[in-house]
All heavy atoms as a GROMACS GRO file, in nm:
protein
  497
    1MET      N    1  -6.141 -11.134  10.353
    1MET     CA    2  -6.182 -10.995  10.369
    1MET      C    3  -6.210 -10.934  10.232
    1MET      O    4  -6.142 -10.961  10.135
    1MET     CB    5  -6.071 -10.919  10.440
    1MET     CG    6  -6.103 -10.776  10.460
    1MET     SD    7  -6.021 -10.719  10.611
    1MET     CE    8  -6.094 -10.562  10.623
    2VAL      N    9  -6.311 -10.848  10.226
    2VAL     CA   10  -6.352 -10.786  10.101
    2VAL      C   11  -6.282 -10.652  10.087
    2VAL      O   12  -6.285 -10.569  10.177
    2VAL     CB   13  -6.505 -10.766  10.096
    2VAL    CG1   14  -6.546 -10.694   9.970
    2VAL    CG2   15  -6.574 -10.900  10.107
    3ASP      N   16  -6.217 -10.630   9.975
    3ASP     CA   17  -6.150 -10.504   9.943
    3ASP      C   18  -6.256 -10.398   9.915
    3ASP      O   19  -6.364 -10.428   9.864
    3ASP     CB   20  -6.062 -10.527   9.819
    3ASP     CG   21  -5.975 -10.408   9.786
    3ASP    OD1   22  -6.032 -10.301   9.758
    3ASP    OD2   23  -5.853 -10.424   9.788
    4ALA      N   24  -6.227 -10.272   9.945
    4ALA     CA   25  -6.322 -10.163   9.922
    4ALA      C   26  -6.364 -10.156   9.775
    4ALA      O   27  -6.475 -10.114   9.745
    4ALA     CB   28  -6.261 -10.031   9.965
    5ASP      N   29  -6.277 -10.196   9.683
    5ASP     CA   30  -6.311 -10.196   9.541
    5ASP      C   31  -6.412 -10.305   9.507
    5ASP      O   32  -6.471 -10.303   9.400
    5ASP     CB   33  -6.186 -10.217   9.455
    5ASP     CG   34  -6.092 -10.098   9.460
    5ASP    OD1   35  -6.140  -9.986   9.490
    5ASP    OD2   36  -5.972 -10.117   9.437
    6ASP      N   37  -6.433 -10.398   9.599
    6ASP     CA   38  -6.527 -10.507   9.576
    6ASP      C   39  -6.663 -10.481   9.639
    6ASP      O   40  -6.742 -10.571   9.657
    6ASP     CB   41  -6.469 -10.638   9.632
    6ASP     CG   42  -6.346 -10.682   9.554
    6ASP    OD1   43  -6.338 -10.650   9.435
    6ASP    OD2   44  -6.260 -10.747   9.615
    7VAL      N   45  -6.690 -10.354   9.674
    7VAL     CA   46  -6.815 -10.315   9.738
    7VAL      C   47  -6.888 -10.216   9.647
    7VAL      O   48  -6.826 -10.130   9.586
    7VAL     CB   49  -6.788 -10.253   9.877
    7VAL    CG1   50  -6.915 -10.197   9.938
    7VAL    CG2   51  -6.726 -10.356   9.969
    8VAL      N   52  -7.020 -10.232   9.640
    8VAL     CA   53  -7.103 -10.147   9.554
    8VAL      C   54  -7.218 -10.090   9.637
    8VAL      O   55  -7.275 -10.160   9.720
    8VAL     CB   56  -7.161 -10.232   9.438
    8VAL    CG1   57  -7.262 -10.153   9.357
    8VAL    CG2   58  -7.051 -10.284   9.350
    9LYS      N   59  -7.250  -9.963   9.615
    9LYS     CA   60  -7.368  -9.901   9.675
    9LYS      C   61  -7.479  -9.898   9.571
    9LYS      O   62  -7.460  -9.845   9.462
    9LYS     CB   63  -7.340  -9.757   9.718
    9LYS     CG   64  -7.268  -9.744   9.847
    9LYS     CD   65  -7.260  -9.599   9.889
    9LYS     CE   66  -7.183  -9.586  10.018
    9LYS     NZ   67  -7.174  -9.446  10.059
   10VAL      N   68  -7.593  -9.953   9.606
   10VAL     CA   69  -7.711  -9.949   9.521
   10VAL      C   70  -7.808  -9.852   9.587
   10VAL      O   71  -7.852  -9.875   9.702
   10VAL     CB   72  -7.774 -10.089   9.506
   10VAL    CG1   73  -7.896 -10.083   9.415
   10VAL    CG2   74  -7.671 -10.190   9.452
   11ALA      N   75  -7.838  -9.742   9.520
   11ALA     CA   76  -7.920  -9.636   9.578
   11ALA      C   77  -8.070  -9.665   9.569
   11ALA      O   78  -8.114  -9.746   9.488
   11ALA     CB   79  -7.890  -9.504   9.508
   12ASN      N   80  -8.146  -9.596   9.653
   12ASN     CA   81  -8.292  -9.598   9.651
   12ASN      C   82  -8.351  -9.736   9.670
   12ASN      O   83  -8.440  -9.778   9.596
   12ASN     CB   84  -8.346  -9.534   9.522
   12ASN     CG   85  -8.297  -9.394   9.503
   12ASN    OD1   86  -8.293  -9.317   9.597
   12ASN    ND2   87  -8.256  -9.362   9.382
   13VAL      N   88  -8.303  -9.806   9.770
   13VAL     CA   89  -8.353  -9.940   9.802
   13VAL      C   90  -8.448  -9.929   9.920
   13VAL      O   91  -8.424  -9.854  10.016
   13VAL     CB   92  -8.235 -10.034   9.838
   13VAL    CG1   93  -8.285 -10.168   9.886
   13VAL    CG2   94  -8.144 -10.050   9.716
   14HIS      N   95  -8.559 -10.002   9.914
   14HIS     CA   96  -8.655 -10.008  10.024
   14HIS      C   97  -8.659 -10.152  10.074
   14HIS      O   98  -8.681 -10.244   9.996
   14HIS     CB   99  -8.795  -9.966   9.977
   14HIS     CG  100  -8.900  -9.986  10.081
   14HIS    ND1  101  -8.918  -9.900  10.186
   14HIS    CD2  102  -8.991 -10.084  10.098
   14HIS    CE1  103  -9.016  -9.944  10.262
   14HIS    NE2  104  -9.062 -10.056  10.210
   15ILE      N  105  -8.638 -10.170  10.204
   15ILE     CA  106  -8.644 -10.304  10.262
   15ILE      C  107  -8.787 -10.332  10.306
   15ILE      O  108  -8.842 -10.263  10.391
   15ILE     CB  109  -8.546 -10.322  10.379
   15ILE    CG1  110  -8.404 -10.296  10.329
   15ILE    CG2  111  -8.560 -10.462  10.438
   15ILE    CD1  112  -8.298 -10.311  10.434
   16ILE      N  113  -8.844 -10.433  10.245
   16ILE     CA  114  -8.982 -10.472  10.273
   16ILE      C  115  -8.988 -10.559  10.399
   16ILE      O  116  -9.076 -10.542  10.483
   16ILE     CB  117  -9.040 -10.550  10.154
   16ILE    CG1  118  -9.038 -10.460  10.029
   16ILE    CG2  119  -9.180 -10.601  10.185
   16ILE    CD1  120  -9.062 -10.534   9.900
   17ARG      N  121  -8.895 -10.652  10.409
   17ARG     CA  122  -8.893 -10.746  10.521
   17ARG      C  123  -8.750 -10.790  10.549
   17ARG      O  124  -8.670 -10.799  10.456
   17ARG     CB  125  -8.979 -10.868  10.485
   17ARG     CG  126  -9.010 -10.957  10.602
   17ARG     CD  127  -9.112 -11.060  10.562
   17ARG     NE  128  -9.037 -11.184  10.541
   17ARG     CZ  129  -9.081 -11.289  10.478
   17ARG    NH1  130  -9.200 -11.287  10.422
   17ARG    NH2  131  -9.009 -11.396  10.466
   18ASP      N  132  -8.719 -10.817  10.674
   18ASP     CA  133  -8.586 -10.870  10.706
   18ASP      C  134  -8.601 -10.996  10.790
   18ASP      O  135  -8.694 -11.007  10.870
   18ASP     CB  136  -8.498 -10.767  10.776
   18ASP     CG  137  -8.548 -10.724  10.912
   18ASP    OD1  138  -8.635 -10.637  10.919
   18ASP    OD2  139  -8.500 -10.781  11.012
   19THR      N  140  -8.512 -11.091  10.767
   19THR     CA  141  -8.505 -11.213  10.847
   19THR      C  142  -8.360 -11.231  10.890
   19THR      O  143  -8.274 -11.152  10.851
   19THR     CB  144  -8.549 -11.337  10.766
   19THR    OG1  145  -8.450 -11.368  10.668
   19THR    CG2  146  -8.684 -11.316  10.700
   20ASP      N  147  -8.333 -11.336  10.965
   20ASP     CA  148  -8.195 -11.364  11.006
   20ASP      C  149  -8.107 -11.399  10.887
   20ASP      O  150  -7.987 -11.383  10.892
   20ASP     CB  151  -8.190 -11.480  11.105
   20ASP     CG  152  -8.251 -11.443  11.240
   20ASP    OD1  153  -8.260 -11.321  11.269
   20ASP    OD2  154  -8.288 -11.534  11.315
   21VAL      N  155  -8.168 -11.445  10.778
   21VAL     CA  156  -8.093 -11.496  10.664
   21VAL      C  157  -8.088 -11.397  10.547
   21VAL      O  158  -7.988 -11.388  10.477
   21VAL     CB  159  -8.154 -11.629  10.616
   21VAL    CG1  160  -8.082 -11.683  10.496
   21VAL    CG2  161  -8.153 -11.730  10.729
   22ALA      N  162  -8.196 -11.321  10.524
   22ALA     CA  163  -8.202 -11.237  10.404
   22ALA      C  164  -8.291 -11.115  10.425
   22ALA      O  165  -8.371 -11.110  10.517
   22ALA     CB  166  -8.253 -11.319  10.286
   23LEU      N  167  -8.273 -11.020  10.333
   23LEU     CA  168  -8.359 -10.903  10.325
   23LEU      C  169  -8.444 -10.916  10.200
   23LEU      O  170  -8.395 -10.957  10.095
   23LEU     CB  171  -8.276 -10.775  10.311
   23LEU     CG  172  -8.175 -10.744  10.418
   23LEU    CD1  173  -8.098 -10.618  10.380
   23LEU    CD2  174  -8.241 -10.726  10.552
   24LEU      N  175  -8.572 -10.881  10.210
   24LEU     CA  176  -8.656 -10.872  10.092
   24LEU      C  177  -8.660 -10.725  10.056
   24LEU      O  178  -8.708 -10.641  10.134
   24LEU     CB  179  -8.797 -10.924  10.122
   24LEU     CG  180  -8.895 -10.925  10.006
   24LEU    CD1  181  -8.844 -11.015   9.893
   24LEU    CD2  182  -9.033 -10.968  10.052
   25CYS      N  183  -8.603 -10.691   9.940
   25CYS     CA  184  -8.581 -10.550   9.902
   25CYS      C  185  -8.650 -10.516   9.771
   25CYS      O  186  -8.652 -10.596   9.677
   25CYS     CB  187  -8.432 -10.524   9.882
   25CYS     SG  188  -8.330 -10.558  10.024
   26ARG      N  189  -8.702 -10.393   9.764
   26ARG     CA  190  -8.751 -10.338   9.638
   26ARG      C  191  -8.638 -10.251   9.584
   26ARG      O  192  -8.596 -10.154   9.648
   26ARG     CB  193  -8.876 -10.255   9.656
   26ARG     CG  194  -8.930 -10.202   9.523
   26ARG     CD  195  -9.060 -10.127   9.537
   26ARG     NE  196  -9.157 -10.188   9.627
   26ARG     CZ  197  -9.237 -10.291   9.598
   26ARG    NH1  198  -9.228 -10.347   9.479
   26ARG    NH2  199  -9.321 -10.338   9.686
   27ILE      N  200  -8.588 -10.290   9.468
   27ILE     CA  201  -8.478 -10.217   9.403
   27ILE      C  202  -8.531 -10.176   9.266
   27ILE      O  203  -8.550 -10.260   9.178
   27ILE     CB  204  -8.353 -10.306   9.389
   27ILE    CG1  205  -8.312 -10.361   9.526
   27ILE    CG2  206  -8.240 -10.229   9.323
   27ILE    CD1  207  -8.207 -10.469   9.520
   28GLY      N  208  -8.560 -10.047   9.252
   28GLY     CA  209  -8.630 -10.003   9.131
   28GLY      C  210  -8.769 -10.064   9.136
   28GLY      O  211  -8.836 -10.059   9.237
   29GLY      N  212  -8.811 -10.127   9.030
   29GLY     CA  213  -8.942 -10.192   9.027
   29GLY      C  214  -8.935 -10.340   9.054
   29GLY      O  215  -9.034 -10.411   9.037
   30VAL      N  216  -8.820 -10.390   9.099
   30VAL     CA  217  -8.799 -10.533   9.116
   30VAL      C  218  -8.783 -10.566   9.265
   30VAL      O  219  -8.721 -10.490   9.339
   30VAL     CB  220  -8.673 -10.578   9.038
   30VAL    CG1  221  -8.647 -10.725   9.056
   30VAL    CG2  222  -8.686 -10.542   8.892
   31VAL      N  223  -8.839 -10.679   9.307
   31VAL     CA  224  -8.824 -10.725   9.444
   31VAL      C  225  -8.726 -10.842   9.443
   31VAL      O  226  -8.740 -10.935   9.363
   31VAL     CB  227  -8.960 -10.768   9.504
   31VAL    CG1  228  -8.944 -10.828   9.641
   31VAL    CG2  229  -9.054 -10.648   9.508
   32ARG      N  230  -8.625 -10.834   9.531
   32ARG     CA  231  -8.522 -10.938   9.537
   32ARG      C  232  -8.487 -10.969   9.681
   32ARG      O  233  -8.495 -10.883   9.768
   32ARG     CB  234  -8.394 -10.890   9.469
   32ARG     CG  235  -8.409 -10.860   9.323
   32ARG     CD  236  -8.272 -10.831   9.265
   32ARG     NE  237  -8.279 -10.792   9.128
   32ARG     CZ  238  -8.278 -10.877   9.025
   32ARG    NH1  239  -8.268 -11.005   9.048
   32ARG    NH2  240  -8.284 -10.834   8.902
   33PHE      N  241  -8.443 -11.095   9.702
   33PHE     CA  242  -8.386 -11.133   9.830
   33PHE      C  243  -8.237 -11.105   9.826
   33PHE      O  244  -8.170 -11.140   9.730
   33PHE     CB  245  -8.409 -11.282   9.860
   33PHE     CG  246  -8.546 -11.310   9.915
   33PHE    CD1  247  -8.644 -11.364   9.835
   33PHE    CD2  248  -8.575 -11.282  10.048
   33PHE    CE1  249  -8.770 -11.391   9.885
   33PHE    CE2  250  -8.701 -11.309  10.100
   33PHE     CZ  251  -8.799 -11.364  10.018
   34ILE      N  252  -8.185 -11.044   9.932
   34ILE     CA  253  -8.041 -11.017   9.945
   34ILE      C  254  -7.993 -11.089  10.071
   34ILE      O  255  -8.044 -11.062  10.181
   34ILE     CB  256  -8.013 -10.865   9.960
   34ILE    CG1  257  -8.073 -10.786   9.842
   34ILE    CG2  258  -7.863 -10.841   9.976
   34ILE    CD1  259  -8.012 -10.816   9.706
   35PRO      N  260  -7.898 -11.181  10.058
   35PRO     CA  261  -7.848 -11.253  10.176
   35PRO      C  262  -7.785 -11.156  10.276
   35PRO      O  263  -7.710 -11.066  10.238
   35PRO     CB  264  -7.741 -11.347  10.119
   35PRO     CG  265  -7.773 -11.358   9.973
   35PRO     CD  266  -7.834 -11.227   9.933
   36GLN      N  267  -7.816 -11.175  10.404
   36GLN     CA  268  -7.762 -11.090  10.510
   36GLN      C  269  -7.608 -11.091  10.510
   36GLN      O  270  -7.546 -10.989  10.536
   36GLN     CB  271  -7.811 -11.136  10.648
   36GLN     CG  272  -7.957 -11.106  10.674
   36GLN     CD  273  -7.980 -10.966  10.727
   36GLN    OE1  274  -7.891 -10.882  10.731
   36GLN    NE2  275  -8.103 -10.940  10.768
   37ASN      N  276  -7.548 -11.206  10.477
   37ASN     CA  277  -7.401 -11.214  10.482
   37ASN      C  278  -7.333 -11.138  10.369
   37ASN      O  279  -7.211 -11.128  10.367
   37ASN     CB  280  -7.354 -11.360  10.486
   37ASN     CG  281  -7.389 -11.438  10.361
   37ASN    OD1  282  -7.468 -11.393  10.278
   37ASN    ND2  283  -7.333 -11.556  10.349
   38GLU      N  284  -7.409 -11.083  10.275
   38GLU     CA  285  -7.353 -11.002  10.166
   38GLU      C  286  -7.353 -10.854  10.200
   38GLU      O  287  -7.294 -10.774  10.128
   38GLU     CB  288  -7.430 -11.025  10.036
   38GLU     CG  289  -7.423 -11.166   9.983
   38GLU     CD  290  -7.288 -11.201   9.922
   38GLU    OE1  291  -7.208 -11.110   9.893
   38GLU    OE2  292  -7.263 -11.321   9.902
   39LEU      N  293  -7.422 -10.813  10.307
   39LEU     CA  294  -7.429 -10.672  10.346
   39LEU      C  295  -7.294 -10.624  10.397
   39LEU      O  296  -7.221 -10.698  10.462
   39LEU     CB  297  -7.534 -10.650  10.455
   39LEU     CG  298  -7.677 -10.684  10.420
   39LEU    CD1  299  -7.766 -10.657  10.539
   39LEU    CD2  300  -7.725 -10.608  10.298
   40ARG      N  301  -7.263 -10.500  10.368
   40ARG     CA  302  -7.139 -10.438  10.413
   40ARG      C  303  -7.173 -10.316  10.497
   40ARG      O  304  -7.286 -10.262  10.490
   40ARG     CB  305  -7.051 -10.401  10.294
   40ARG     CG  306  -7.007 -10.522  10.212
   40ARG     CD  307  -6.924 -10.617  10.300
   40ARG     NE  308  -6.883 -10.737  10.231
   40ARG     CZ  309  -6.932 -10.858  10.258
   40ARG    NH1  310  -7.025 -10.874  10.349
   40ARG    NH2  311  -6.886 -10.963  10.194
   41PRO      N  312  -7.080 -10.267  10.578
   41PRO     CA  313  -7.106 -10.150  10.664
   41PRO      C  314  -7.162 -10.032  10.584
   41PRO      O  315  -7.120 -10.004  10.473
   41PRO     CB  316  -6.968 -10.117  10.721
   41PRO     CG  317  -6.896 -10.249  10.722
   41PRO     CD  318  -6.942 -10.317  10.595
   42GLY      N  319  -7.262  -9.966  10.644
   42GLY     CA  320  -7.324  -9.850  10.581
   42GLY      C  321  -7.450  -9.884  10.504
   42GLY      O  322  -7.515  -9.797  10.448
   43SER      N  323  -7.486 -10.012  10.501
   43SER     CA  324  -7.603 -10.057  10.426
   43SER      C  325  -7.730 -10.044  10.508
   43SER      O  326  -7.730 -10.057  10.631
   43SER     CB  327  -7.586 -10.204  10.387
   43SER     OG  328  -7.696 -10.247  10.310
   44VAL      N  329  -7.842 -10.020  10.437
   44VAL     CA  330  -7.972 -10.036  10.501
   44VAL      C  331  -7.982 -10.182  10.544
   44VAL      O  332  -7.922 -10.270  10.482
   44VAL     CB  333  -8.087  -9.999  10.404
   44VAL    CG1  334  -8.093  -9.850  10.378
   44VAL    CG2  335  -8.078 -10.076  10.273
   45ALA      N  336  -8.056 -10.210  10.652
   45ALA     CA  337  -8.053 -10.347  10.702
   45ALA      C  338  -8.182 -10.397  10.767
   45ALA      O  339  -8.190 -10.514  10.802
   45ALA     CB  340  -7.938 -10.361  10.802
   46HIS      N  341  -8.283 -10.310  10.782
   46HIS     CA  342  -8.402 -10.351  10.857
   46HIS      C  343  -8.529 -10.314  10.780
   46HIS      O  344  -8.531 -10.217  10.704
   46HIS     CB  345  -8.405 -10.284  10.993
   46HIS     CG  346  -8.283 -10.315  11.075
   46HIS    ND1  347  -8.262 -10.436  11.133
   46HIS    CD2  348  -8.175 -10.240  11.104
   46HIS    CE1  349  -8.146 -10.435  11.196
   46HIS    NE2  350  -8.090 -10.317  11.179
   47ALA      N  351  -8.635 -10.390  10.804
   47ALA     CA  352  -8.764 -10.362  10.741
   47ALA      C  353  -8.801 -10.216  10.760
   47ALA      O  354  -8.788 -10.162  10.870
   47ALA     CB  355  -8.871 -10.453  10.798
   48GLY      N  356  -8.844 -10.152  10.652
   48GLY     CA  357  -8.882 -10.012  10.656
   48GLY      C  358  -8.770  -9.916  10.619
   48GLY      O  359  -8.796  -9.801  10.586
   49ASP      N  360  -8.644  -9.963  10.626
   49ASP     CA  361  -8.531  -9.877  10.587
   49ASP      C  362  -8.538  -9.843  10.438
   49ASP      O  363  -8.578  -9.926  10.356
   49ASP     CB  364  -8.396  -9.946  10.611
   49ASP     CG  365  -8.356  -9.953  10.758
   49ASP    OD1  366  -8.426  -9.894  10.842
   49ASP    OD2  367  -8.253 -10.018  10.786
   50GLU      N  368  -8.496  -9.723  10.405
   50GLU     CA  369  -8.480  -9.681  10.265
   50GLU      C  370  -8.346  -9.612  10.253
   50GLU      O  371  -8.306  -9.538  10.342
   50GLU     CB  372  -8.591  -9.586  10.224
   50GLU     CG  373  -8.726  -9.652  10.220
   50GLU     CD  374  -8.835  -9.562  10.165
   50GLU    OE1  375  -8.803  -9.460  10.100
   50GLU    OE2  376  -8.951  -9.593  10.189
   51GLY      N  377  -8.275  -9.640  10.145
   51GLY     CA  378  -8.145  -9.578  10.124
   51GLY      C  379  -8.053  -9.665  10.043
   51GLY      O  380  -8.098  -9.734   9.951
   52ASP      N  381  -7.925  -9.662  10.079
   52ASP     CA  382  -7.823  -9.735  10.003
   52ASP      C  383  -7.807  -9.877  10.055
   52ASP      O  384  -7.791  -9.900  10.174
   52ASP     CB  385  -7.686  -9.666  10.015
   52ASP     CG  386  -7.684  -9.530   9.948
   52ASP    OD1  387  -7.765  -9.508   9.856
   52ASP    OD2  388  -7.601  -9.447   9.988
   53LEU      N  389  -7.809  -9.970   9.962
   53LEU     CA  390  -7.777 -10.109   9.991
   53LEU      C  391  -7.630 -10.125   9.955
   53LEU      O  392  -7.589 -10.096   9.843
   53LEU     CB  393  -7.862 -10.201   9.904
   53LEU     CG  394  -7.842 -10.351   9.920
   53LEU    CD1  395  -7.894 -10.396  10.056
   53LEU    CD2  396  -7.914 -10.425   9.810
   54VAL      N  397  -7.549 -10.165  10.051
   54VAL     CA  398  -7.405 -10.180  10.028
   54VAL      C  399  -7.375 -10.330  10.030
   54VAL      O  400  -7.390 -10.395  10.134
   54VAL     CB  401  -7.323 -10.105  10.134
   54VAL    CG1  402  -7.174 -10.114  10.103
   54VAL    CG2  403  -7.366  -9.958  10.143
   55ILE      N  404  -7.337 -10.381   9.912
   55ILE     CA  405  -7.316 -10.525   9.897
   55ILE      C  406  -7.188 -10.551   9.817
   55ILE      O  407  -7.127 -10.458   9.764
   55ILE     CB  408  -7.435 -10.592   9.824
   55ILE    CG1  409  -7.461 -10.526   9.688
   55ILE    CG2  410  -7.559 -10.590   9.912
   55ILE    CD1  411  -7.570 -10.592   9.605
   56THR      N  412  -7.152 -10.677   9.808
   56THR     CA  413  -7.033 -10.714   9.731
   56THR      C  414  -7.058 -10.692   9.581
   56THR      O  415  -7.171 -10.706   9.534
   56THR     CB  416  -6.996 -10.862   9.754
   56THR    OG1  417  -7.104 -10.944   9.712
   56THR    CG2  418  -6.962 -10.888   9.899
   57ARG      N  419  -6.955 -10.653   9.511
   57ARG     CA  420  -6.964 -10.634   9.366
   57ARG      C  421  -7.009 -10.763   9.298
   57ARG      O  422  -7.089 -10.762   9.206
   57ARG     CB  423  -6.829 -10.588   9.311
   57ARG     CG  424  -6.829 -10.568   9.159
   57ARG     CD  425  -6.699 -10.509   9.110
   57ARG     NE  426  -6.676 -10.377   9.167
   57ARG     CZ  427  -6.733 -10.264   9.125
   57ARG    NH1  428  -6.819 -10.266   9.026
   57ARG    NH2  429  -6.706 -10.150   9.183
   58ARG      N  430  -6.958 -10.876   9.346
   58ARG     CA  431  -6.992 -11.005   9.287
   58ARG      C  432  -7.144 -11.026   9.289
   58ARG      O  433  -7.204 -11.063   9.189
   58ARG     CB  434  -6.922 -11.119   9.363
   58ARG     CG  435  -6.958 -11.257   9.311
   58ARG     CD  436  -6.922 -11.367   9.410
   58ARG     NE  437  -6.973 -11.346   9.544
   58ARG     CZ  438  -7.100 -11.365   9.582
   58ARG    NH1  439  -7.190 -11.403   9.494
   58ARG    NH2  440  -7.136 -11.345   9.706
   59LEU      N  441  -7.209 -10.999   9.402
   59LEU     CA  442  -7.354 -11.016   9.411
   59LEU      C  443  -7.426 -10.915   9.324
   59LEU      O  444  -7.524 -10.950   9.257
   59LEU     CB  445  -7.401 -11.004   9.556
   59LEU     CG  446  -7.551 -11.022   9.575
   59LEU    CD1  447  -7.595 -11.162   9.534
   59LEU    CD2  448  -7.591 -10.994   9.719
   60ALA      N  449  -7.380 -10.791   9.322
   60ALA     CA  450  -7.444 -10.689   9.239
   60ALA      C  451  -7.442 -10.729   9.092
   60ALA      O  452  -7.541 -10.713   9.021
   60ALA     CB  453  -7.375 -10.555   9.259
   61VAL      N  454  -7.331 -10.785   9.047
   61VAL     CA  455  -7.321 -10.831   8.908
   61VAL      C  456  -7.413 -10.951   8.887
   61VAL      O  457  -7.489 -10.957   8.789
   61VAL     CB  458  -7.174 -10.866   8.872
   61VAL    CG1  459  -7.166 -10.939   8.739
   61VAL    CG2  460  -7.089 -10.741   8.870
   62GLU      N  461  -7.409 -11.045   8.979
   62GLU     CA  462  -7.492 -11.167   8.971
   62GLU      C  463  -7.641 -11.133   8.961
   62GLU      O  464  -7.715 -11.199   8.887
   62GLU     CB  465  -7.465 -11.251   9.094
   62GLU     CG  466  -7.522 -11.389   9.094
   62GLU     CD  467  -7.480 -11.465   9.218
   62GLU    OE1  468  -7.359 -11.489   9.235
   62GLU    OE2  469  -7.568 -11.498   9.298
   63LEU      N  470  -7.686 -11.031   9.033
   63LEU     CA  471  -7.826 -10.991   9.033
   63LEU      C  472  -7.861 -10.892   8.923
   63LEU      O  473  -7.975 -10.849   8.912
   63LEU     CB  474  -7.863 -10.932   9.170
   63LEU     CG  475  -7.856 -11.027   9.288
   63LEU    CD1  476  -7.886 -10.952   9.417
   63LEU    CD2  477  -7.952 -11.143   9.270
   64GLY      N  478  -7.762 -10.852   8.844
   64GLY     CA  479  -7.785 -10.757   8.735
   64GLY      C  480  -7.808 -10.615   8.783
   64GLY      O  481  -7.872 -10.536   8.715
   65LEU      N  482  -7.755 -10.581   8.900
   65LEU     CA  483  -7.773 -10.446   8.954
   65LEU      C  484  -7.669 -10.348   8.901
   65LEU      O  485  -7.689 -10.227   8.911
   65LEU     CB  486  -7.767 -10.450   9.107
   65LEU     CG  487  -7.875 -10.538   9.173
   65LEU    CD1  488  -7.853 -10.547   9.322
   65LEU    CD2  489  -8.013 -10.484   9.140
   66ILE      N  490  -7.560 -10.398   8.848
   66ILE     CA  491  -7.458 -10.314   8.782
   66ILE      C  492  -7.413 -10.383   8.656
   66ILE      O  493  -7.436 -10.499   8.635
   66ILE     CB  494  -7.336 -10.285   8.872
   66ILE    CG1  495  -7.265 -10.414   8.911
   66ILE    CG2  496  -7.377 -10.207   8.993
   66ILE    CD1  497  -7.128 -10.387   8.975
   0.00000   0.00000   0.00000
């Protein structure tokens, strides 16, 4: 289980495409794939959504988002 301290909100994300495995997201000027299993409650999740991407801190660090 992921502790609340291990969750990060990344603001102003636009989901370009979603699949069963990943989301293709525009974050700032960069396009990245985000694995579906890294999403946490309250996250944008479907093509066309815009808002907060809620993911694990580990992934946010790995992708250079924080």
